[in-house]
C-alpha positions in Angstrom: 67.0 93.8 78.2 68.2 97.1 78.0 66.6 99.8 76.9 69.2 101.4 74.7 72.1 99.4 73.6 75.6 101.2 74.5 78.8 101.0 72.9 82.3 102.1 74.2 83.7 104.0 71.0 86.7 105.9 72.6 89.3 104.6 75.0 92.3 106.8 76.4 94.7 106.4 79.0 98.0 107.9 80.2 101.2 106.5 80.8 101.5 105.4 84.5 104.0 105.8 86.6 104.7 106.1 90.4 105.6 110.0 89.8 104.1 112.1 87.2 105.7 115.2 88.1 105.5 116.7 84.7 101.8 117.2 85.0 99.5 118.5 87.4 96.2 116.5 88.2 93.8 118.6 85.1 96.7 118.1 82.9 97.1 114.3 83.8 93.5 114.0 83.3 93.3 116.3 80.0 96.0 113.4 78.1 93.1 110.5 78.6 90.3 112.9 77.8 91.8 114.4 74.8 93.4 110.6 73.9 89.5 109.3 74.2 88.0 112.0 72.4 90.5 111.3 69.3 89.9 107.4 69.5 85.9 108.4 69.1 86.3 111.0 66.6 84.9 113.5 68.6 84.9 117.1 70.5 83.7 117.9 74.1 81.2 119.4 72.4 79.9 116.3 71.3 79.7 115.1 75.3 76.4 115.3 77.1 77.6 114.1 80.5 80.4 113.4 82.4 81.1 111.2 85.6 84.1 111.7 87.5 85.8 109.2 89.9 88.7 108.8 92.4 90.0 108.2 95.9 89.6 112.0 96.8 90.6 111.3 100.2 94.1 109.8 99.0 95.1 113.3 97.5 93.2 115.0 100.8 91.4 117.3 97.9 87.4 117.8 98.2 85.3 117.6 95.2 88.6 117.3 92.7 86.2 117.1 89.8 85.5 121.1 90.3 89.5 121.9 89.8 89.6 118.9 87.0 87.2 120.9 84.2 90.3 123.4 83.3 91.7 119.5 82.0 88.6 117.9 81.0 86.3 120.6 79.7 83.7 119.4 81.3 82.5 123.4 82.6 78.5 123.6 81.9 77.9 119.9 81.2 75.7 117.7 83.7 78.4 115.8 85.4 78.3 112.9 88.3 80.9 112.6 91.0 81.9 108.7 92.2 83.8 107.0 94.8 83.4 103.6 95.6 87.4 102.3 96.8 89.1 100.4 94.5 85.8 99.6 92.6 85.6 103.3 91.4 87.0 102.8 87.9 84.2 99.7 87.2 81.1 101.9 89.0 82.1 104.9 86.8 81.5 102.3 83.6 78.1 101.5 85.3 76.9 104.9 85.4 77.7 105.8 82.3 76.2 102.8 81.0 73.0 103.3 82.8 72.9 107.1 82.0 73.1 105.9 78.2 70.8 102.7 78.2 68.1 104.8 80.2 67.7 107.7 77.3 68.8 110.5 79.5 72.3 111.4 77.4 73.2 110.1 74.2 77.3 110.2 74.5 79.0 110.4 78.2 82.6 110.7 79.0 83.9 108.8 82.1 86.8 109.7 83.7 89.0 107.7 86.4 92.1 109.0 87.8 94.4 108.9 90.6 97.6 110.8 91.5 98.9 108.8 94.4 102.5 110.6 95.2 100.3 113.7 96.2 98.5 111.9 99.2 99.1 109.0 101.6 96.8 106.0 100.4 97.7 103.4 103.3 97.3 105.8 105.8 93.5 106.5 104.2 92.9 103.0 104.2 93.7 102.0 107.5 91.8 104.7 108.9 88.6 103.7 107.8 89.0 100.3 110.1 88.2 100.0 113.5 91.8 99.4 115.4 89.9 96.5 117.3 87.1 94.6 115.3 89.1 95.4 112.4 92.8 94.7 113.2 93.4 92.1 110.7 93.2 94.7 107.9 95.6 97.8 109.5 97.8 96.7 107.1 95.7 98.6 104.8 95.6 96.7 101.3 98.0 94.5 102.1 97.4 91.1 103.5 98.9 87.5 103.6 96.0 85.5 104.4 95.2 84.7 100.8 99.0 83.3 100.4 98.5 81.5 104.0 95.5 80.0 102.7 96.8 78.8 99.5 100.2 77.3 100.8 98.0 75.4 103.3 96.0 74.0 100.9 98.4 72.9 98.3 101.6 73.0 100.0 104.2 75.5 100.1 106.5 74.9 97.0 103.5 74.6 94.5 101.7 77.6 95.9 104.8 79.7 95.8 105.8 78.5 92.2 102.5 79.3 90.9 102.1 82.7 92.3 105.4 83.7 91.2 104.6 82.4 87.7 101.6 84.4 87.9 103.7 87.3 88.4 106.0 86.5 85.3 103.4 86.0 83.2 101.9 89.2 84.1 105.0 91.1 83.6 105.7 89.2 80.1 102.2 90.8 79.3 103.1 94.0 80.7 106.2 94.5 78.5 104.0 94.7 75.5 102.5 97.6 76.7 103.7 101.2 76.5 101.3 102.6 79.5 102.2 100.0 82.2 104.2 101.9 85.1 106.2 98.3 86.0 108.0 96.3 83.5 110.7 94.6 85.0 111.1 91.4 82.2 111.2 88.9 84.2 111.6 85.4 82.9 110.8 81.8 84.2 114.4 81.4 84.9 114.2 83.8 87.3 111.3 82.3 89.2 113.3 80.4 92.1 115.7 83.5 92.8 112.8 85.9 93.1 111.2 83.4 95.6 114.3 83.4 97.6 115.3 86.9 98.0 112.2 88.9 97.3 111.6 91.0 100.5 108.3 90.5 102.3 105.5 92.9 102.8 103.4 90.7 105.2 104.1 87.0 105.7 104.3 85.2 102.5 103.3 88.4 100.6 106.3 90.0 98.9 106.7 93.4 97.4 107.1 91.7 93.7 103.8 90.1 94.1 101.8 93.1 95.4 100.6 96.2 93.4 102.4 99.7 93.2 101.0 102.9 93.8 100.4 104.8 90.3 100.2 108.1 88.8 97.5 107.7 86.0 94.2 108.5 84.1 91.5 106.5 81.8 88.7 108.2 80.0 86.4 106.4 78.1 83.1 107.3 75.6 79.7 105.7 75.9 77.5 106.4 73.3 73.7 104.8 72.4 73.5 102.5 69.0 71.7 104.8 67.0 74.9 107.3 67.5 77.8 104.3 66.8 76.0 103.4 64.1 75.3 107.4 62.5 79.5 107.7 63.0 80.4 104.3 61.9 82.4 103.6 64.9 83.9 100.3 65.8 82.3 99.5 69.5 82.9 97.4 72.3 79.3 96.8 73.5 77.9 96.4 77.1 76.1 93.1 77.5 76.0 93.2 81.1 77.4 94.0 84.8 76.9 93.0 87.8 78.2 94.8 91.3 78.6 92.7 94.5 78.8 94.5 97.6 79.2 93.2 101.3 79.7 94.7 104.3 82.4 92.7 106.4 85.4 92.5 108.4 87.8 89.4 108.1 86.1 86.5 109.8 88.5 86.1 113.3 87.4 83.1 114.6 87.3 79.9 113.4 87.3 78.6 109.8 83.8 79.6 108.8 83.9 80.5 104.9 81.2 82.2 102.8 80.7 82.5 99.1 83.2 85.2 97.5 82.1 88.0 96.0 83.5 87.0 93.0 82.2 83.9 92.8 79.0 85.2 93.6 79.3 87.8 90.6 80.2 85.3 88.3 77.5 83.0 89.3 74.9 85.8 88.4 76.3 87.1 85.3 77.1 84.1 83.4 73.9 82.8 84.3 71.9 85.6 83.0 74.0 85.6 79.5 74.1 81.8 78.9 77.7 81.3 79.6 78.0 77.6 80.8 81.9 77.5 79.9 83.4 80.6 80.4 87.0 79.2 79.1 85.5 78.4 76.0 82.6 81.2 75.7 85.0 84.1 76.8 87.8 85.3 74.7 89.7 87.5 77.6 89.6 88.7 80.9 91.2 91.8 82.4 91.2 91.1 86.1 91.3 93.3 88.6 94.3 91.6 90.7 96.1 93.4 93.6 98.4 90.8 94.3 99.5 87.7 92.4 98.7 85.6 94.8 94.9 87.1 94.8 94.8 87.1 90.8 96.0 83.2 91.0 93.0 82.3 93.6 90.1 84.7 92.1 91.0 82.8 88.7 89.4 80.1 90.6 86.4 82.2 91.8 85.6 84.1 88.8 86.2 80.8 86.3 83.8 78.7 88.6 86.4 76.5 88.9 87.3 74.0 91.8 90.3 72.1 93.3 93.7 73.0 91.5 92.2 73.9 88.3 93.4 77.4 88.8 97.0 76.3 89.7 97.2 74.3 86.5 96.2 76.9 84.4 98.9 78.9 85.3 101.6 76.3 85.7 100.6 75.3 82.2 100.6 79.3 80.6 97.0 79.0 79.7 96.8 82.6 80.9 99.3 84.0 78.9 98.5 86.0 76.0 98.6 83.1 73.6 97.3 80.3 75.9 94.2 78.8 76.1 92.3 81.6 78.2 94.5 84.7 78.5 93.9 87.0 81.6 95.1 90.9 81.7 97.4 90.8 78.3 98.1 94.4 79.8 99.7 93.6 82.4 97.0 93.7 85.0 97.0 95.7 88.0 100.3 94.5 89.6 101.9 96.6 86.4 99.8 99.5 86.9 97.6 101.0 90.1 96.2 104.4 89.4 93.2 103.3 92.2 90.2 105.5 91.1 91.3 104.3 87.2 92.8 101.0 87.9 89.2 99.2 87.6 88.3 100.9 84.8 91.2 100.7 82.7 90.7 96.8 83.1 87.3 97.5 81.1 89.1 99.9 78.8 91.9 97.2 77.9 89.2 94.5 77.5 87.0 97.3 75.1 90.5 97.5 72.9 90.8 93.9 72.6 87.2 93.2 71.3 87.8 96.3 68.7 91.2 94.6 67.9 93.1 97.6 68.9 95.4 96.6 71.8 98.5 96.7 69.4 101.2 94.4 70.5 99.0 93.2 73.5 96.1 92.1 71.0 95.0 88.3 71.5 95.8 87.3 68.1 92.4 84.6 67.9 88.9 85.8 67.1 86.5 86.0 70.0 83.1 87.6 70.9 83.1 88.1 74.5 85.4 89.6 77.0 85.4 89.8 80.6 86.9 92.5 83.2 86.5 92.8 86.6 86.7 95.7 89.6 87.7 94.6 93.1 87.7 97.1 96.4 86.5 98.0 99.9 85.9 94.7 101.8 86.4 92.3 98.9 83.8 94.2 96.7 83.3 92.9 93.0 82.0 94.6 89.9 82.1 92.3 86.7 81.7 93.6 83.2 80.8 91.6 80.1 81.5 93.3 76.7 80.3 92.3 73.6 82.0 92.1 69.8 78.0 92.4 68.6 75.0 94.6 70.1 72.5 92.6 72.5 69.1 92.4 71.7 67.5 96.1 73.3 64.1 97.4 73.6 65.3 100.2 71.0 66.3 97.7 68.2 63.2 95.5 68.5 61.4 98.6 68.2 
């Protein structure tokens, strides 16, 4: 039980693009912050604290939050800077929730951003790995190991078709999202040609499977329950979240396997929230899917599935926006990837779904719970559960 309930009442994000050369970093952040404040019906004067995050080594600017105050208006306010790799955006959500739930602050602004055109992402990632023991991740964020494993388990034809159909479904969703970076207009009829002709990156991971580099920012307003009620705002309530970090390198010897951080996080989160059938109890899932192969594989892990159930979900179109279990109505990470904001965008999009404010990408049927995930580091996971109604809290009981 939390001390105080926390509601998300403001969401703002920029248009995501490979090159936002029309703005500098503070101006980019300003777009997201002003949109979030407008959504919440607030000004910066109402904000008690700001949490800010990105992968600062990617742009090679130390303590960027100091510079960004001219864009976000955080001058003179308490602040925290967060960097946890690809999970940064979700960690920002967890930090903002803790700051409000604890009673330390009533209203917190969280900001995640990246301007990847101004740095060298792969150069930053590869230099964090030991050149001998970590040689299997010297491609940076690019790895074909999941594709290899799925092809071995399900056969080349079926695995490749399922991974590419996953990519096509994500693109269909991205076409409904005005903020998405990559919107190609893929159709099911294009799948055979896409499998045959897409340039490879590593093994069977091709350029169309993989997420891109994006410039973009996301901002969110978190408020205590009494503030939400006073303002009369429609909120997405933070029901629970779990963070699972595991320091490791990919196994180089034999076929030893471990429980993935995705399955471990889902087991923990679902267990303490009474979720026994996530596909029926959760209405939408915004998954951090760095590639279509991982998005396909992690559907099994996050939903605690076995066998080929996850492949069938994709093959039958169940993960489509009008399917039985919509995944990434926003288009997901393969559509937009401003790394410091990417995981926050997942939570922001899930919050918009709960609040019924997702526009053309809104899931039509009614539901009470939404799930969002963050990914980073050596297969780290952050999992966030949002609810339409506030859970029981100490403050509410008193």
